[in-house]
N, CA, C and O atoms as a GROMACS GRO file, in nm:
protein
  260
    1MET      N    1   1.943   5.025  -3.222
    1MET     CA    2   1.871   4.905  -3.187
    1MET      C    3   1.908   4.796  -3.287
    1MET      O    4   1.906   4.819  -3.408
    2THR      N    5   1.940   4.679  -3.238
    2THR     CA    6   1.974   4.567  -3.327
    2THR      C    7   1.845   4.511  -3.388
    2THR      O    8   1.735   4.541  -3.342
    3ASP      N    9   1.862   4.430  -3.493
    3ASP     CA   10   1.745   4.367  -3.554
    3ASP      C   11   1.671   4.279  -3.455
    3ASP      O   12   1.548   4.271  -3.458
    4GLU      N   13   1.745   4.212  -3.366
    4GLU     CA   14   1.680   4.128  -3.265
    4GLU      C   15   1.599   4.213  -3.169
    4GLU      O   16   1.488   4.175  -3.130
    5GLN      N   17   1.653   4.327  -3.130
    5GLN     CA   18   1.580   4.417  -3.040
    5GLN      C   19   1.456   4.474  -3.110
    5GLN      O   20   1.351   4.489  -3.049
    6LYS      N   21   1.470   4.505  -3.238
    6LYS     CA   22   1.356   4.554  -3.315
    6LYS      C   23   1.246   4.447  -3.321
    6LYS      O   24   1.128   4.477  -3.305
    7ALA      N   25   1.286   4.323  -3.345
    7ALA     CA   26   1.188   4.214  -3.351
    7ALA      C   27   1.120   4.196  -3.216
    7ALA      O   28   0.999   4.175  -3.210
    8ALA      N   29   1.196   4.203  -3.109
    8ALA     CA   30   1.138   4.190  -2.974
    8ALA      C   31   1.041   4.305  -2.947
    8ALA      O   32   0.936   4.284  -2.886
    9TYR      N   33   1.076   4.425  -2.990
    9TYR     CA   34   0.988   4.540  -2.973
    9TYR      C   35   0.856   4.519  -3.047
    9TYR      O   36   0.749   4.544  -2.992
   10ILE      N   37   0.865   4.475  -3.171
   10ILE     CA   38   0.743   4.451  -3.250
   10ILE      C   39   0.659   4.342  -3.186
   10ILE      O   40   0.536   4.354  -3.181
   11MET      N   41   0.721   4.237  -3.136
   11MET     CA   42   0.645   4.130  -3.070
   11MET      C   43   0.574   4.182  -2.945
   11MET      O   44   0.459   4.147  -2.920
   12ALA      N   45   0.642   4.267  -2.868
   12ALA     CA   46   0.580   4.325  -2.749
   12ALA      C   47   0.464   4.416  -2.787
   12ALA      O   48   0.358   4.412  -2.723
   13GLN      N   49   0.483   4.497  -2.889
   13GLN     CA   50   0.376   4.586  -2.934
   13GLN      C   51   0.258   4.506  -2.989
   13GLN      O   52   0.143   4.544  -2.971
   14ALA      N   53   0.287   4.396  -3.056
   14ALA     CA   54   0.181   4.310  -3.109
   14ALA      C   55   0.100   4.248  -2.994
   14ALA      O   56  -0.022   4.236  -3.005
   15ALA      N   57   0.168   4.210  -2.886
   15ALA     CA   58   0.098   4.154  -2.770
   15ALA      C   59   0.005   4.259  -2.708
   15ALA      O   60  -0.107   4.227  -2.669
   16ILE      N   61   0.053   4.382  -2.699
   16ILE     CA   62  -0.031   4.490  -2.645
   16ILE      C   63  -0.151   4.514  -2.735
   16ILE      O   64  -0.264   4.528  -2.687
   17LEU      N   65  -0.127   4.520  -2.865
   17LEU     CA   66  -0.236   4.540  -2.960
   17LEU      C   67  -0.336   4.426  -2.952
   17LEU      O   68  -0.457   4.450  -2.954
   18ASN      N   69  -0.288   4.303  -2.942
   18ASN     CA   70  -0.376   4.187  -2.933
   18ASN      C   71  -0.464   4.196  -2.808
   18ASN      O   72  -0.583   4.166  -2.815
   19ALA      N   73  -0.406   4.238  -2.696
   19ALA     CA   74  -0.484   4.252  -2.573
   19ALA      C   75  -0.589   4.362  -2.587
   19ALA      O   76  -0.702   4.348  -2.540
   20THR      N   77  -0.552   4.470  -2.650
   20THR     CA   78  -0.647   4.581  -2.672
   20THR      C   79  -0.763   4.536  -2.759
   20THR      O   80  -0.879   4.561  -2.727
   21ILE      N   81  -0.732   4.470  -2.869
   21ILE     CA   82  -0.836   4.423  -2.961
   21ILE      C   83  -0.924   4.320  -2.891
   21ILE      O   84  -1.046   4.321  -2.908
   22ALA      N   85  -0.865   4.230  -2.813
   22ALA     CA   86  -0.943   4.130  -2.740
   22ALA      C   87  -1.039   4.198  -2.642
   22ALA      O   88  -1.152   4.153  -2.626
   23GLY      N   89  -0.994   4.304  -2.578
   23GLY     CA   90  -1.081   4.378  -2.488
   23GLY      C   91  -1.197   4.444  -2.561
   23GLY      O   92  -1.309   4.446  -2.512
   24MET      N   93  -1.168   4.496  -2.679
   24MET     CA   94  -1.274   4.558  -2.760
   24MET      C   95  -1.377   4.454  -2.803
   24MET      O   96  -1.497   4.479  -2.798
   25VAL      N   97  -1.329   4.337  -2.844
   25VAL     CA   98  -1.419   4.229  -2.884
   25VAL      C   99  -1.504   4.185  -2.765
   25VAL      O  100  -1.624   4.165  -2.778
   26ALA      N  101  -1.441   4.169  -2.648
   26ALA     CA  102  -1.513   4.126  -2.529
   26ALA      C  103  -1.622   4.227  -2.492
   26ALA      O  104  -1.733   4.188  -2.456
   27LYS      N  105  -1.590   4.355  -2.502
   27LYS     CA  106  -1.690   4.457  -2.471
   27LYS      C  107  -1.807   4.448  -2.569
   27LYS      O  108  -1.923   4.458  -2.528
   28ASN      N  109  -1.777   4.430  -2.696
   28ASN     CA  110  -1.884   4.415  -2.795
   28ASN      C  111  -1.968   4.292  -2.766
   28ASN      O  112  -2.091   4.297  -2.778
   29GLN      N  113  -1.905   4.182  -2.730
   29GLN     CA  114  -1.979   4.059  -2.700
   29GLN      C  115  -2.069   4.077  -2.578
   29GLN      O  116  -2.183   4.031  -2.576
   30GLY      N  117  -2.017   4.144  -2.476
   30GLY     CA  118  -2.097   4.170  -2.357
   30GLY      C  119  -2.219   4.255  -2.390
   30GLY      O  120  -2.330   4.228  -2.342
   31ARG      N  121  -2.198   4.357  -2.470
   31ARG     CA  122  -2.309   4.444  -2.509
   31ARG      C  123  -2.410   4.367  -2.595
   31ARG      O  124  -2.530   4.385  -2.580
   32ALA      N  125  -2.360   4.283  -2.684
   32ALA     CA  126  -2.450   4.204  -2.769
   32ALA      C  127  -2.536   4.111  -2.684
   32ALA      O  128  -2.654   4.092  -2.712
   33SER      N  129  -2.475   4.052  -2.582
   33SER     CA  130  -2.551   3.959  -2.497
   33SER      C  131  -2.662   4.029  -2.419
   33SER      O  132  -2.758   3.965  -2.376
   34ARG      N  133  -2.647   4.160  -2.400
   34ARG     CA  134  -2.750   4.238  -2.330
   34ARG      C  135  -2.845   4.307  -2.428
   34ARG      O  136  -2.934   4.381  -2.388
   35GLY      N  137  -2.824   4.283  -2.558
   35GLY     CA  138  -2.909   4.342  -2.660
   35GLY      C  139  -2.877   4.488  -2.688
   35GLY      O  140  -2.960   4.560  -2.744
   36GLU      N  141  -2.759   4.532  -2.649
   36GLU     CA  142  -2.718   4.670  -2.670
   36GLU      C  143  -2.641   4.684  -2.801
   36GLU      O  144  -2.596   4.584  -2.859
   37THR      N  145  -2.628   4.806  -2.847
   37THR     CA  146  -2.550   4.830  -2.969
   37THR      C  147  -2.402   4.810  -2.939
   37THR      O  148  -2.359   4.820  -2.824
   38MET      N  149  -2.326   4.782  -3.042
   38MET     CA  150  -2.183   4.758  -3.028
   38MET      C  151  -2.112   4.886  -2.984
   38MET      O  152  -2.147   4.996  -3.025
   39ALA      N  153  -2.012   4.869  -2.900
   39ALA     CA  154  -1.930   4.982  -2.855
   39ALA      C  155  -1.828   5.019  -2.964
   39ALA      O  156  -1.791   5.135  -2.978
   40TYR      N  157  -1.785   4.919  -3.038
   40TYR     CA  158  -1.682   4.939  -3.141
   40TYR      C  159  -1.730   4.881  -3.273
   40TYR      O  160  -1.787   4.773  -3.278
   41ASP      N  161  -1.705   4.956  -3.381
   41ASP     CA  162  -1.735   4.905  -3.514
   41ASP      C  163  -1.603   4.877  -3.587
   41ASP      O  164  -1.495   4.896  -3.530
   42GLU      N  165  -1.614   4.835  -3.710
   42GLU     CA  166  -1.494   4.798  -3.786
   42GLU      C  167  -1.394   4.913  -3.794
   42GLU      O  168  -1.273   4.892  -3.784
   43GLU      N  169  -1.444   5.033  -3.813
   43GLU     CA  170  -1.355   5.149  -3.823
   43GLU      C  171  -1.273   5.168  -3.695
   43GLU      O  172  -1.156   5.205  -3.701
   44ASP      N  173  -1.335   5.144  -3.580
   44ASP     CA  174  -1.262   5.156  -3.453
   44ASP      C  175  -1.147   5.058  -3.444
   44ASP      O  176  -1.039   5.091  -3.394
   45PHE      N  177  -1.169   4.937  -3.494
   45PHE     CA  178  -1.062   4.837  -3.494
   45PHE      C  179  -0.949   4.877  -3.588
   45PHE      O  180  -0.832   4.864  -3.554
   46VAL      N  181  -0.985   4.927  -3.705
   46VAL     CA  182  -0.885   4.970  -3.803
   46VAL      C  183  -0.803   5.087  -3.746
   46VAL      O  184  -0.681   5.090  -3.761
   47ILE      N  185  -0.870   5.181  -3.682
   47ILE     CA  186  -0.801   5.295  -3.622
   47ILE      C  187  -0.703   5.248  -3.515
   47ILE      O  188  -0.590   5.296  -3.508
   48GLU      N  189  -0.746   5.155  -3.432
   48GLU     CA  190  -0.658   5.103  -3.326
   48GLU      C  191  -0.533   5.039  -3.386
   48GLU      O  192  -0.422   5.060  -3.336
   49ILE      N  193  -0.550   4.963  -3.492
   49ILE     CA  194  -0.436   4.899  -3.559
   49ILE      C  195  -0.345   5.004  -3.624
   49ILE      O  196  -0.223   4.998  -3.610
   50ASP      N  197  -0.406   5.098  -3.694
   50ASP     CA  198  -0.328   5.200  -3.764
   50ASP      C  199  -0.251   5.290  -3.667
   50ASP      O  200  -0.143   5.338  -3.701
   51ASP      N  201  -0.305   5.312  -3.548
   51ASP     CA  202  -0.238   5.396  -3.448
   51ASP      C  203  -0.129   5.321  -3.372
   51ASP      O  204  -0.052   5.381  -3.297
   52SER      N  205  -0.124   5.190  -3.390
   52SER     CA  206  -0.025   5.109  -3.318
   52SER      C  207   0.109   5.107  -3.391
   52SER      O  208   0.123   5.160  -3.501
   53SER      N  209   0.206   5.046  -3.327
   53SER     CA  210   0.339   5.030  -3.388
   53SER      C  211   0.346   4.903  -3.472
   53SER      O  212   0.453   4.865  -3.519
   54CYS      N  213   0.232   4.838  -3.491
   54CYS     CA  214   0.233   4.706  -3.555
   54CYS      C  215   0.177   4.705  -3.696
   54CYS      O  216   0.170   4.599  -3.758
   55HIS      N  217   0.139   4.820  -3.747
   55HIS     CA  218   0.088   4.814  -3.884
   55HIS      C  219   0.206   4.800  -3.981
   55HIS      O  220   0.321   4.826  -3.945
   56HIS      N  221   0.175   4.760  -4.101
   56HIS     CA  222   0.275   4.722  -4.200
   56HIS      C  223   0.386   4.826  -4.218
   56HIS      O  224   0.504   4.793  -4.212
   57HIS      N  225   0.348   4.950  -4.240
   57HIS     CA  226   0.447   5.053  -4.269
   57HIS      C  227   0.534   5.085  -4.147
   57HIS      O  228   0.652   5.116  -4.162
   58ALA      N  229   0.476   5.079  -4.028
   58ALA     CA  230   0.555   5.106  -3.907
   58ALA      C  231   0.665   5.002  -3.891
   58ALA      O  232   0.778   5.035  -3.855
   59VAL      N  233   0.632   4.877  -3.917
   59VAL     CA  234   0.731   4.770  -3.905
   59VAL      C  235   0.839   4.786  -4.011
   59VAL      O  236   0.958   4.776  -3.981
   60LEU      N  237   0.799   4.812  -4.134
   60LEU     CA  238   0.898   4.832  -4.240
   60LEU      C  239   0.989   4.950  -4.209
   60LEU      O  240   1.111   4.941  -4.227
   61ASN      N  241   0.933   5.060  -4.164
   61ASN     CA  242   1.013   5.177  -4.130
   61ASN      C  243   1.111   5.147  -4.018
   61ASN      O  244   1.225   5.193  -4.022
   62LEU      N  245   1.069   5.072  -3.919
   62LEU     CA  246   1.158   5.038  -3.809
   62LEU      C  247   1.280   4.961  -3.858
   62LEU      O  248   1.391   4.986  -3.813
   63PHE      N  249   1.259   4.867  -3.949
   63PHE     CA  250   1.370   4.786  -3.997
   63PHE      C  251   1.453   4.856  -4.103
   63PHE      O  252   1.561   4.808  -4.138
   64GLN      N  253   1.405   4.967  -4.156
   64GLN     CA  254   1.485   5.043  -4.253
   64GLN      C  255   1.572   5.148  -4.185
   64GLN      O  256   1.657   5.210  -4.251
   65GLU      N  257   1.554   5.169  -4.055
   65GLU     CA  258   1.635   5.269  -3.984
   65GLU      C  259   1.778   5.226  -3.975
   65GLU      O  260   1.860   5.298  -3.918
   0.00000   0.00000   0.00000
């Protein structure tokens, strides 16, 4: 994979992660508006990021291949 392809891959993965996080935030906001407890806490967000291809070490590893 070329560096340009790697960059495109990371951008695509970042878009997916952004959509996932936005969905989690929206669900929390909906629950808050109904007076319900949050569906996701900070740890859930961190886990989602860490499991993605977009965390710091994953990106560095991709470009070191």
